[in-house]
N, C-alpha and C positions, 0 to 999 in steps of 0.2 A: 187831560194832560197831566203828564208825570215829569217831575224834575228829578234827574238822577245825579247823585253825587258819588263819584268815585273817589275813594280815599287811599292813600298810600299805606296807611296803618292797617293793622289786622285786628280782628275781633277776638275776644277770648272764646272759650269753649261753648258759651251760651249762643245758640244758633240765631236767636233773634235779638240779641243784645250787642250794641256797639256804642260805647260811651260817648265819643265825639259827636256822633250823630244825634244822641239823645240830648246833648247840650245844644246842638244846632236847633233841634225841634222846640226845645224850651225857649230859646231866644226868639224864634219865629213866633211862638205863642205870645211871648211878651209884646212883640211888636204889633202883632195882628189881632190879638184877642181870641184867636181860634184855639180849639182844643188840640192838644198835642196828638192825640189819637187820630183825629181827623187830618191833621198835618201829615201824620205818618203814611196816610194813603196818597198823599200828593208829592211827598218828598222821600225818596228811597236812597238808602246807603248801600254801596257796593264796596266793601273793604278788599283790598288786593294783596296785602301782605308783602309789601316791598316796592320799591320805585321801579324795578325791572318789570314786575308784573303789571304795575300801573301803566307803564309806557306800552307794553303789549296790548293793554286794553284799549288804548288810544286807536290802535290800528284795527283791532279785531272787534271791539264791542261798541265803540262810540256811535257808529252809523246806526246800529240797531236801537240803541238807547235814545238817539236823537229823533227817531221816528215817533217816539212817545212824547217828546218835549225837550226842553233845555237840559244840557249836560254840563256838569262841572267836574274838573279834575283837581284834586287837592294834593299837591306834592309838598314834601318837606324841602325847604330852601337850602338846607345845609349840603346836600350831595347831588342835587339835580344837574348841576353843571357837568360834573364828572360823567354822569349817566348819559348826557346829551353830547359829550365830547367838546364841550365849550371851555373857554378860559375860566379859571377860577374867579376872575374879576369881571366876568360878563354881567352886564346890568340885567335887571329884572325884565324890562320889555324885550331884550334880546333873548332871554331864557323862554319867555312866554311865546315869542314868535317861533322859536325853535321847536317847542312843544307842539304848537299849532301846525307845523309842517308835517308832522307824523300822522296826522289825522285827515280823513277825507271830508269831514264836516266841521263846522264851526262849533268849538266848545269854549267854555270859560275855563280859565286856569287860575287857581289861587295857590300862592307859594306861602306855606306857613313859616313864620319867622321863629327860629330857624328850623324847628321840627315840632312834632306833636308833643314833645316833652316841655317845650316852651309854653304851650297851651296848657298842659297839665300844671306847670308851675303857677301859671296865672290863676288857675282854679284854686290851688292851694293857698296862694297869697290872698285871694279874695275872701277865703274861708278863715283867714287868720292862722293858717298852718305854715310850717317851714317848708321851704322848697326841697325837692327830692335831689339826692346827690347820686344815687344809683339808679340804674334803669329798672323800672317796674315791670312785672309780667303784664300781659294784656288784661287779665282779670283784675289786677290791682289797679291798673290805669282806668279801666271801665268803671271801677267803684268810685274812684275820685270824680270822674266826669258825671256819673249819676247823682252823686251828692250835690254837685254844682247845678245839675239839672232840676233838682227838686228844692233847691235853696230858694231864699227870697230873690225876687227880681233884682234887688239892688246888688246882690252878689254877682249875678249874671252881668249886669251893667258894668261892674268893676272889671270883670273878666274881659268883656269886650273893649274897654278902654285900655286895659293892659295888654291885649293881644289884637292890634289892629288888623292883622291879616285875617284873623277869624271873624272879626267884625265886618270885614269886606265880603266874606262868604256869606254871613247872614243877610247883609243888605242885598247882595246879588240875588240870592234865593228868594227873598221877600218880594223883590221887585218883579219876579217872574210868577209868583203865585196868582192863580186866576182870580182869586177873591181879595187880593191885597189892595 
C-alpha cells in the first residue's frame, strides 16, 4: 500500500527533495518510531506547483493514485475558495465538500492555514528564528523545512502545536500506515 500526498506547493530544483514532505516524514517517524527512509517508501509526495494544477490532479490523477492506497490533497486555505468559485466566507466543510465533488474517488483534503508560508513560519518560530516577511524561493523554503525535519523532536512537536492543520495531516497519514 502507498499513501500519496498531493501538495499545492512546488519543489525546488532538487528532483527528490521537497521540504514540507521531509517534515511530514520526520513527524511520522516521531510518532511511529519507523525510519524516515522506510516511511518514504510508504508515503510519497506529488508537488503540483499551484492550486490550479492541484485541482486538475483531482480529476486526472486521483483515481490512479487511489488504486495504490489512500490519497491526500493539501491545499492552501487562502485562495482555494476563489479557485472553486465559492464565497470568500465559505466554511471549511463546504470547501472540502466542493473539492470532493471534483474527484471520482474518495480523497482526504487538508487545508493549510492559511498557506505553506504559515507552516514555514511555524518552523522558524520553533527554531527561535524570526518569521519571514518576504516570499522565499522554493530552495530557501525547502532549507527551512529540512532544518526542522532534522531538528530535535521537541522542535517538530512545537511546529505541530503551532500549525494544527499540518498536525491533522500527520495524524491522518499516520492512521493509514500499514504498520501504525
